[in-house]
C-alpha angles and dihedrals in degrees: 000000000000118000114253115271117248089252093058116097116242137171089253095056102034121104139162119274119228132202089241098073142064116269119200118196119189106187141163147149144210114240131174090249098043152322127269129208113174131162126191129178119207139179118198095188133043111310120213118251089254093050090050096047093045092050091047092050091049088051091048089054091049091051095043092055094040094055095040118127113208141167119272118267091028112154115240090233089062094062099031095100091066086076091054103041098090089052094043088054089072099031098265129126144160130239102220138073121283096229149335138214117270122211127225098250086332133088119352087213102040123183137245100027121082147079102286120113091252098052123108121261115278116259133178112277097035120125119214137164120242108205123157118171147167130221137191112191113244092002116064146322132217130194130159111192129179134171112239132190119216107236138169113272124231093252133127092247118044104270128157137234138164132267111203108222098181106098105197123123121240122239108275089195091068101044120102101202092194090071095054123092120230088253092054091049091049090051091049093050092049090050091051091049088053092051091050093048096047106031101031097067091047092053089049091049089054090046091238095152098163091051091045091054090048089051093051092048093046093051101048111135 
């Protein structure tokens, strides 16, 4: 039989998690009406200044690409650096792709959409992930991944932008608000309003009161 892959859990690699470290959860599911691929990074204790700044800059990159307005038929590789700029500003980077196409109840990583140099130009109706990150070997890892739909922007000429369809709050414990621009904060507040409006009533319908209270607390302006 084949040896277990490095990603497979084993008795040799398992260990207890503590509240004093970063926890990255890359999750997703196949549903009849679509496929999800969402990553959130959390810290339940007191993050270090570097952890907090790195997380905030990853979030800034996620927001900057998500709210970008760009001409039709723009290649993903042309706008990819918007997700990296906040990290580049302080000499940080990540060594993986910024996003990949996502199928409708098909492949989670679906060619040919995405942000690599050899992907097709972005067009309205395409689904892609937006997932900047930052990693320090042996210390911690950060990734913030959302699924976004390419849509027409509200501009005089027909330009494009993204609509984030993943509705999961970010970790408030890791955000340094002083680094965010007013535009980024406005975007974040609008995103949280959308989460409340769409997810809140469903949690209430399912009588998930504890989860509903968590959602309200996590999406405060």
